[in-house]
ROMI-113973 format. One line per field, with one value per residue: x, y, z of N, C-alpha, C in turn. Coordinates in steps of 0.2 Angstrom, whole numbers, plus 2048, in hexadecimal, padded with zeros to 3 digits. Layout:
BEGIN
n.east <- (X,...) .
n.north <- (Y,...) .
n.up <- (Z,...) .
ca.east <- (X,...) .
ca.north <- (Y,...) .
ca.up <- (Z,...) .
c.east <- (X,...) .
c.north <- (Y,...) .
c.up <- (Z,...) .
// end
This chain:
BEGIN
n.east <- (71D,71E,715,71D,728,726,726,71A,70F,706,6F8,6F4,6E5,6DA,6C9,6BF,6CA,6CB,6D2,6DB,6EA,6ED,6F2,6FD,70B,712,71E,715,70B,705,6FC,6EC,6DB,6D5,6CC,6CF,6C6,6C5,6CC,6D2,6DC,6E6,6EF,6FC,704,716,723,734,742,73E,740,738,728,71C,711,708,710,71D,72C,73B,74B,754,761,773,772,765,755,743,732,724,712,706,6FC,6ED,6E4,6D6,6D1,6CE,6CB,6D2,6E0,6E1,6E2,6EF,6F7,6F3,6F9,708,709,708,713,71C,71A,71E,72A,731,72D,735,740,754,75B,766,75E,756,750,758,74F,74C,745,738,733,729,71D,710,70B,711,71B,72A,73C,748,756,761,760,76B,76E,762,753,750,74B,74D,75B,75F,75B,764,772,77E,77F,782,790,78C,78F,78C,780,779,77C,773,767,766,767,759,751,753,752,743,73F,742,73B,72E,72E,72D,720,71A,714,718,711,713,71C,72B,734,738,737,742,750,761,76E,77F,783,77A,76C,75C,74C,73F,731,723,716,70A,709,706,703,705,6FF,70D,70C,707,704,70A,70A,6FD,6F6,6FA,6F5,6E6,6E5,6E7,6ED,6F6,702,707,713,71C,71B,71E,72B,72F,730,73A,744,745,748,754,75C,75B,75F,756,748,739,727,719,709,6FD,6F3,6EE,6EA,6E3,6E6,6F0,6FF,6FC,706,709,70A,717,728,736,740,748,75A,75E,765,75D,751,749,744,73D,733,72B,728,720,715,70D,714,71A,715,717,721,72B,72D,732,73F,746,746,74F,75B,761,762,76D,777,77A,780,78B,792,793,79E,7A8,7AB,7AF,7BB,7C3,7C4,7CB,7D8,7DE,7DF,7E9,7F3,7F8,7FB,807,80F,812,817,824,828,835) .
n.north <- (D64,D57,D49,D3D,D3F,D3C,D2D,D21,D1E,D14,D15,D0A,D06,D05,D02,D06,D10,D20,D2A,D30,D31,D26,D1D,D11,D15,D0C,D09,D0A,D07,D11,D22,D1E,D19,D0D,CFF,CF1,CE3,CE4,CEF,D01,D05,D11,D1A,D25,D34,D36,D40,D3F,D37,D36,D36,D33,D33,D3C,D40,D4A,D4E,D4C,D45,D4A,D49,D57,D59,D56,D5E,D62,D62,D5E,D62,D5D,D5E,D53,D49,D45,D39,D40,D47,D53,D5B,D56,D57,D65,D67,D61,D69,D78,D74,D71,D7F,D86,D80,D85,D95,D93,D91,D9C,DA4,D9F,D9F,D9E,D90,D89,D7C,D78,D73,D78,D86,D87,D8E,D92,D84,D82,D8D,D8B,D7E,D7E,D79,D75,D7B,D74,D6F,D62,D54,D47,D3C,D38,D33,D37,D2A,D21,D23,D1F,D13,D0C,D0F,D0D,D13,D23,D2B,D32,D3F,D43,D41,D47,D55,D56,D54,D5F,D68,D65,D68,D77,D7A,D78,D80,D8D,D8D,D8D,D9A,DA1,DA3,D96,D86,D75,D69,D5C,D54,D48,D3B,D36,D42,D49,D4F,D47,D4E,D51,D4D,D54,D5A,D5C,D65,D61,D64,D6B,D6C,D67,D72,D7E,D90,DA0,DB0,DBD,DC4,DBC,DB4,DA7,DA0,DA1,D9C,D8E,D8A,D8B,D80,D72,D6A,D72,D70,D62,D61,D60,D55,D4C,D51,D4B,D3F,D3E,D41,D37,D2C,D30,D30,D23,D1C,D15,D14,D1B,D23,D29,D2B,D3A,D3D,D32,D2A,D32,D3A,D3C,D32,D23,D1C,D0F,D0D,D13,D14,D0D,D19,D1B,D1F,D24,D32,D40,D3D,D42,D4D,D46,D3E,D49,D4F,D46,D44,D51,D5B,D67,D76,D7E,D7F,D88,D87,D7A,D7C,D81,D7A,D72,D79,D7C,D70,D6C,D75,D70,D62,D69,D70,D64,D5D,D67,D66,D5A,D58,D61,D5B,D4F,D56,D5A,D4C,D48,D51,D4F,D42,D42,D4C,D44,D3A,D3F,D43,D3D) .
n.up <- (D6A,D5F,D5B,D58,D5F,D6E,D79,D7E,D8C,D96,DA3,DAE,DB6,DC3,DC0,DCB,DD0,DD9,DD1,DC4,DC7,DCF,DCA,DC2,DB8,DAA,D9B,D8A,D7A,D71,D71,D78,D7E,D88,D8F,D96,D9E,DAE,DAE,DAA,D9E,D99,D8E,D8E,D87,D8A,D8B,D85,D8C,D97,DAA,DB8,DBE,DC6,DD1,DCB,DC0,DB4,DB3,DAB,DA2,D9B,D99,DA0,DAB,DB0,DB0,DA9,DAF,DAA,DAA,DAC,DA0,D9C,D91,D8B,D97,D9C,DAB,DB3,DAC,DAD,DBA,DBD,DB5,DBB,DC8,DC4,DC2,DCC,DD5,DCE,DCF,DDF,DDF,DDA,DE4,DEE,DEA,DE8,DF3,DFC,E00,DF7,DE8,DD9,DD2,DBE,DB6,DAB,DA0,D94,D91,D8B,D92,D9F,DA2,DAC,DAE,DB9,DC2,DC2,DCB,DCC,DD4,DDA,DE3,DF6,DFD,DF2,DF4,E01,E02,DF9,DFD,E08,E1B,E1E,E27,E39,E3B,E2D,E2A,E36,E30,E24,E2A,E31,E26,E1F,E2B,E2A,E1D,E1D,E26,E1F,E15,E1A,E21,E17,E14,E0E,E0D,E0A,E09,E04,E0A,E0A,E0A,DFC,DF6,DF7,DF2,DED,DE9,DE6,DF2,DFB,E00,DF9,DF8,DEF,DE4,DE6,DE1,DE7,DF1,DFD,DFB,E05,E09,E09,E15,E1F,E2D,E32,E3E,E44,E39,E3A,E46,E45,E39,E38,E30,E29,E32,E2C,E25,E2E,E34,E29,E2A,E33,E30,E27,E2C,E36,E2D,E27,E33,E39,E2C,E24,E1C,E21,E1E,E22,E1E,E1E,E17,E14,E1E,E25,E32,E3F,E42,E4D,E5B,E5B,E4C,E49,E47,E54,E5A,E64,E69,E5D,E51,E55,E5C,E66,E5D,E52,E59,E5D,E52,E4D,E57,E55,E5D,E5C,E58,E4D,E3F,E43,E51,E4F,E47,E52,E5C,E54,E52,E5F,E64,E5A,E5F,E6B,E66,E5F,E6C,E71,E6B,E69,E76,E79,E6F,E77,E82,E7C,E77,E83,E8A,E80,E81,E8D,E8E,E86,E8E,E97,E93,E90,E9E,EAB) .
ca.east <- (721,71C,713,722,72E,725,724,714,70D,6FF,6F7,6EF,6E0,6D3,6C1,6BE,6CE,6C9,6D3,6DF,6F1,6EE,6F3,706,70E,718,71C,710,70C,703,6F8,6E6,6D9,6D1,6CB,6CF,6C4,6C4,6D1,6D3,6E2,6E8,6F5,6FE,70A,71A,729,739,747,73A,744,734,721,71A,709,706,715,720,734,73F,751,757,76B,775,771,75E,74E,73E,72C,71F,70B,705,6F8,6E9,6E0,6CF,6CF,6CF,6CC,6DA,6E5,6E2,6E4,6F6,6F9,6F3,6FE,70F,709,709,718,722,718,721,733,731,72B,738,747,758,75C,76A,75E,750,753,758,748,752,741,72F,733,723,716,709,70B,712,71F,72F,742,74B,75D,762,765,76B,76E,75B,74F,754,748,752,762,75E,75A,76A,778,781,77D,789,791,788,790,788,777,775,77C,76E,761,764,767,754,74D,754,74E,73E,73D,742,735,728,730,72B,719,718,713,71B,70A,714,723,72A,73C,738,737,747,755,767,773,786,785,779,766,758,747,73D,728,71E,711,705,70C,700,705,701,701,713,70C,703,704,70A,708,6F6,6F5,6FB,6F0,6E1,6E5,6EB,6F2,6FD,707,708,719,71F,71A,721,731,731,732,73F,74A,747,74B,75D,75F,75B,760,750,742,733,724,712,704,6F8,6ED,6EC,6E8,6DF,6E5,6F7,6FF,6FC,70B,708,70C,71D,72F,738,745,74F,761,760,767,758,74C,743,741,73A,72E,725,724,71A,70E,70A,714,71D,70F,718,728,731,730,738,745,749,74A,755,761,763,767,774,77B,77C,784,791,796,798,7A3,7AE,7AD,7B3,7C1,7C8,7C6,7D1,7DC,7E1,7E1,7EE,7F8,7F9,801,80C,813,814,81E,82A,82A,838) .
ca.north <- (D5E,D52,D41,D38,D40,D38,D26,D1E,D1A,D13,D14,D05,D09,CFF,D06,D09,D13,D27,D2D,D2D,D31,D20,D17,D10,D15,D08,D09,D07,D0A,D17,D24,D1C,D16,D07,CFB,CE8,CE0,CE9,CF5,D05,D09,D19,D1A,D2A,D37,D36,D44,D3B,D37,D36,D31,D31,D35,D3C,D42,D52,D4E,D47,D4A,D49,D4B,D59,D58,D52,D61,D67,D5E,D62,D60,D5D,D5E,D4C,D4B,D3E,D3A,D41,D47,D5A,D5E,D55,D5A,D6C,D68,D60,D71,D7B,D70,D73,D85,D88,D7E,D8C,D99,D90,D91,DA3,DA6,D9C,DA1,D9A,D8E,D81,D74,D77,D71,D80,D86,D8A,D93,D8E,D81,D83,D92,D87,D78,D7F,D74,D7A,D75,D70,D6B,D5A,D51,D41,D38,D33,D37,D34,D25,D1B,D21,D1B,D0B,D09,D11,D0D,D16,D27,D2D,D35,D46,D46,D3F,D4E,D5C,D54,D55,D66,D6D,D65,D6F,D7E,D7D,D7A,D87,D93,D8C,D90,DA2,DA4,DA0,D8E,D7F,D71,D65,D55,D52,D41,D37,D38,D4B,D4C,D4A,D47,D52,D53,D4B,D58,D58,D62,D62,D62,D61,D72,D6B,D69,D77,D85,D96,DA3,DB6,DBD,DC7,DB7,DB2,DA0,D9C,DA1,D97,D87,D88,D89,D7C,D6C,D67,D77,D6B,D5C,D63,D5F,D4F,D4A,D52,D45,D37,D3F,D43,D30,D28,D31,D2E,D1B,D1A,D10,D18,D1D,D28,D2A,D30,D3C,D3D,D2D,D28,D39,D3A,D3C,D2B,D20,D18,D09,D0F,D17,D11,D0F,D1E,D1C,D20,D27,D39,D44,D37,D46,D50,D42,D3B,D4F,D50,D40,D45,D58,D5E,D6D,D7C,D7F,D7E,D8C,D84,D74,D7E,D85,D74,D6D,D7D,D7A,D68,D6C,D78,D6B,D5F,D6C,D6F,D5D,D5B,D6A,D64,D53,D5B,D64,D56,D4B,D59,D5B,D47,D47,D54,D4B,D3C,D47,D4E,D3D,D35,D43,D44,D37) .
ca.up <- (D68,D5C,D5F,D57,D63,D73,D79,D81,D92,D9A,DAB,DB1,DBC,DC4,DBE,DD0,DD3,DD9,DCE,DBE,DC9,DD4,DC6,DC1,DB1,DA4,D94,D86,D72,D6D,D77,D79,D84,D86,D93,D97,DA3,DB4,DAF,DA5,D9D,D96,D89,D8E,D85,D8E,D87,D86,D91,D9F,DAF,DBB,DBE,DCD,DD3,DC7,DBB,DAF,DB3,DA4,DA0,D96,D98,DA5,DB0,DAE,DAF,DA8,DB1,DA5,DAD,DAB,D9D,D9D,D8D,D8F,D9E,D9D,DB0,DB7,DA7,DAF,DC0,DBD,DB2,DC1,DCC,DC1,DC1,DD5,DD6,DCA,DD4,DE4,DDE,DD8,DEA,DF3,DE6,DE9,DFA,DFD,E02,DF4,DE2,DD6,DCC,DBA,DB2,DA7,D9A,D91,D93,D8A,D95,DA7,DA6,DB1,DB0,DC1,DC2,DC2,DD2,DC9,DDC,DDC,DEA,DFC,DFD,DF1,DF5,E08,E01,DF5,DFF,E0F,E1F,E1E,E2D,E3B,E37,E26,E2C,E39,E2C,E1F,E2F,E33,E20,E1D,E2E,E29,E19,E1C,E29,E1B,E10,E1F,E21,E0E,E13,E0A,E0F,E03,E09,E02,E0D,E0C,E06,DF4,DF4,DFB,DED,DF0,DE6,DE8,DFA,E00,E00,DF6,DF9,DE8,DE1,DE9,DDC,DEC,DF5,DFD,DFD,E0A,E09,E0D,E1C,E23,E35,E32,E46,E43,E35,E3C,E4C,E43,E34,E39,E28,E28,E35,E29,E23,E32,E33,E24,E29,E38,E2D,E22,E31,E38,E27,E26,E3A,E39,E26,E22,E1A,E23,E1C,E24,E17,E22,E13,E14,E24,E28,E37,E42,E43,E53,E5E,E56,E43,E48,E49,E58,E5B,E6A,E69,E55,E51,E55,E5F,E69,E5A,E4D,E5D,E5F,E4C,E4C,E5A,E53,E63,E58,E56,E48,E3D,E45,E58,E4E,E47,E57,E61,E52,E54,E66,E62,E56,E62,E70,E65,E60,E71,E75,E66,E6C,E7C,E78,E6D,E7A,E87,E7A,E77,E89,E8A,E7A,E84,E96,E8C,E82,E92,E9D,E8F,E91,EA4,EAA) .
c.east <- (71B,71B,71A,726,72D,724,71E,714,706,6FF,6F3,6EB,6DB,6CD,6C0,6C4,6CC,6CB,6DB,6E7,6F0,6F1,6FC,707,712,717,717,710,70C,6FD,6F0,6E3,6D5,6D0,6CB,6CC,6C2,6C8,6D1,6D9,6E2,6EF,6F7,705,70F,720,72E,73F,744,73E,73F,72E,720,712,704,70B,719,727,737,747,754,75F,76C,774,76A,75A,747,736,726,717,709,6FE,6F3,6E4,6D9,6CD,6D1,6D0,6D2,6DF,6E6,6E4,6EB,6F8,6FA,6F9,705,710,70B,70F,71E,722,71E,728,734,732,731,740,74D,75C,760,765,756,754,755,752,74C,74B,73B,734,72F,71E,711,708,70C,718,727,735,745,753,75D,765,766,76D,767,757,752,752,74C,758,764,760,761,771,778,77F,784,788,78C,787,78A,781,773,777,774,766,761,764,75D,74F,74E,751,745,73B,73E,73E,72E,728,72D,722,716,718,713,715,70D,71C,726,731,73C,738,73B,74C,75E,76C,77B,786,782,771,760,750,744,733,725,718,70A,706,707,705,703,704,709,711,708,705,705,709,701,6F4,6F5,6F7,6EB,6E1,6EA,6EF,6F7,703,70B,70F,71E,71F,71F,72A,733,733,738,746,74B,74A,752,760,761,75E,75D,74A,73C,72F,71D,70E,700,6F4,6EA,6E7,6E3,6E1,6EE,6F7,700,705,70E,70B,714,723,732,73F,749,756,762,761,75E,753,747,740,73B,733,728,724,71F,715,70C,70D,717,717,711,71F,72E,733,733,73E,748,74B,750,75B,764,766,76D,779,77E,782,78C,795,799,79D,7AA,7AF,7B2,7BA,7C3,7CA,7CB,7D7,7E0,7E3,7E7,7F4,7FB,7FE,807,811,815,819,825,82E,82F,835) .
c.north <- (D59,D4C,D3E,D3B,D3E,D31,D26,D1E,D18,D12,D0F,D06,D06,D04,D0A,D10,D1C,D2B,D2C,D2C,D2B,D1B,D16,D11,D11,D0A,D06,D09,D0E,D1B,D23,D1B,D11,D03,CF4,CE6,CE5,CEE,CF9,D07,D0D,D19,D22,D2D,D39,D3C,D3F,D3D,D38,D31,D30,D34,D36,D3D,D45,D52,D4A,D49,D46,D4D,D4F,D5A,D57,D58,D64,D62,D62,D5F,D62,D5D,D57,D4E,D43,D3E,D3B,D42,D50,D5E,D5B,D58,D63,D6C,D65,D67,D74,D79,D73,D7C,D89,D86,D83,D91,D99,D93,D97,DA6,DA5,D9E,D9A,D98,D89,D7B,D75,D78,D77,D80,D8A,D8D,D8D,D8B,D83,D88,D8F,D82,D7B,D7D,D78,D75,D78,D6F,D65,D57,D48,D3B,D35,D38,D34,D2E,D1F,D1C,D1F,D14,D07,D0C,D0F,D13,D1C,D29,D31,D3E,D4A,D44,D46,D55,D59,D56,D5B,D6C,D6B,D6A,D76,D80,D7D,D80,D8D,D93,D90,D97,DA4,DA5,D9C,D8A,D7A,D6B,D5E,D54,D4C,D40,D39,D3E,D4E,D4A,D4A,D4B,D54,D52,D50,D56,D5D,D61,D67,D60,D65,D6F,D6C,D6F,D7E,D8C,D9D,DA9,DB7,DC1,DC2,DB6,DAA,D9C,D9D,D9C,D8F,D86,D87,D83,D77,D6A,D6B,D72,D64,D5C,D60,D58,D4A,D4B,D4F,D40,D37,D3D,D3A,D2C,D29,D2F,D27,D18,D12,D14,D17,D23,D26,D2E,D33,D3B,D36,D28,D2E,D3A,D39,D34,D29,D1D,D13,D08,D11,D11,D12,D15,D1F,D1B,D23,D30,D3C,D42,D3D,D48,D4D,D41,D42,D50,D4B,D41,D4B,D5A,D66,D71,D7D,D7F,D83,D89,D7D,D76,D80,D81,D72,D72,D7C,D73,D68,D70,D74,D67,D61,D6D,D6A,D5B,D60,D68,D5F,D54,D5D,D61,D50,D4F,D5A,D53,D46,D4C,D51,D46,D3E,D49,D48,D3A,D39,D44,D3D,D35) .
c.up <- (D66,D5E,D5D,D5C,D6C,D72,D7D,D87,D93,D9F,DAA,DB6,DBD,DC2,DC5,DD5,DD4,DD5,DC8,DC2,DCE,DCE,DC4,DBA,DAE,D9E,D8F,D7E,D6F,D74,D75,D7E,D82,D8D,D92,D9E,DA8,DB4,DA9,DA3,D96,D95,D88,D8B,D8A,D89,D8A,D8A,D99,DA6,DB6,DBB,DC4,DCC,DCC,DC1,DB9,DB0,DAF,DA3,D9B,D95,DA0,DAD,DB1,DAC,DAE,DAB,DAD,DA9,DAA,DA5,D9D,D98,D8F,D93,DA0,DA5,DB3,DB2,DAB,DB5,DC0,DB9,DB8,DC6,DCB,DC2,DC7,DD5,DD3,DCF,DDA,DE4,DDD,DDF,DED,DF0,DE8,DEF,DF8,DFE,DFC,DEB,DDD,DD0,DC6,DB5,DAF,DA1,D95,D94,D92,D91,D9D,DA7,DA7,DB0,DB7,DC0,DC6,DC7,DD1,DD1,DDD,DE1,DF0,DFD,DF9,DF2,DFC,E05,DFD,DF7,E06,E13,E1F,E26,E31,E3A,E32,E27,E2E,E36,E28,E23,E30,E2B,E20,E23,E2C,E22,E18,E21,E24,E16,E13,E1F,E1B,E0D,E0F,E0E,E0B,E04,E06,E04,E0F,E08,DFF,DF2,DF4,DF5,DF1,DE9,DE9,DEF,DFF,DFD,DFD,DF7,DF2,DE8,DE8,DE6,DE2,DF1,DF7,DFF,E02,E07,E0C,E14,E21,E28,E35,E3A,E46,E3F,E37,E41,E4B,E3B,E37,E35,E26,E2D,E32,E27,E2A,E36,E2E,E25,E30,E35,E2A,E28,E35,E32,E27,E2D,E3B,E32,E23,E21,E1B,E20,E1E,E20,E1C,E1E,E12,E17,E26,E2E,E39,E44,E4C,E55,E5B,E4D,E44,E4A,E4F,E57,E60,E68,E61,E58,E52,E58,E60,E64,E54,E52,E5D,E58,E4B,E51,E5A,E59,E61,E56,E4E,E44,E40,E4C,E55,E4C,E4D,E5D,E5C,E52,E5B,E67,E60,E5A,E68,E6D,E61,E66,E73,E73,E68,E73,E7D,E75,E71,E81,E84,E79,E7E,E8C,E88,E7F,E8B,E92,E89,E8A,E97,E99,E90,E97,EA6,EB0) .
// end
């Protein structure tokens, strides 16, 4: 794509920033590098119709149904540029392994073999974090359905020997009233014959997906966004760092996710499945009681 087909962006970064991706992006005039006082300003090429900028890539609209994820490009920084390309390639390989699933955004193939850019379905309702902040709380039934879908989806991802490694509300998209997991750039793929329970026992970081999922379940149940970044704190959260959960949907599951009580996603899935079964039984019991009550009232009216 020619230079004239791009608009520019600049990254404003403090000199002591650890890496370019810690910077913020805003529109600028042309692709250059300059320094202003204590700031380094990087003017970065950005494809047209940009709708989002993530850690590894720039998301652009192709049409009303499709977006393309380009790897980020930092001027005169080949090591980071190679890292971004590798992350997008890794994401493509993960999507190809996972295939089609109702809880995962649809992967539509490679957009550019040279850069590694990929095409994905366009979820125009945005990410879950923004959706919660801009919409009224849905019914308990809808929220419970969303939570169950996410648990099932992450169990499926886990069963395909993949760990997402970046589970947070803004990596869940809303599409046509349902949820889709997205952004596998940081994901880890294990061999298809890997024993994931053994992996999770040996490597505590493999259970960070469970911590993130607990934050998402809380965000949906409370309809209030909460996220705890394990990699920023380098430890599991202390009770004082967590919001109250008493009385929320799936509150017991949320708490177990937060205190590293589940050894694997398999045990979380089993608990959530039992929870759902109990909810259904309670619903059926309520319906039966209501029917009996209505029948009794009808008979009472007919009796002289």
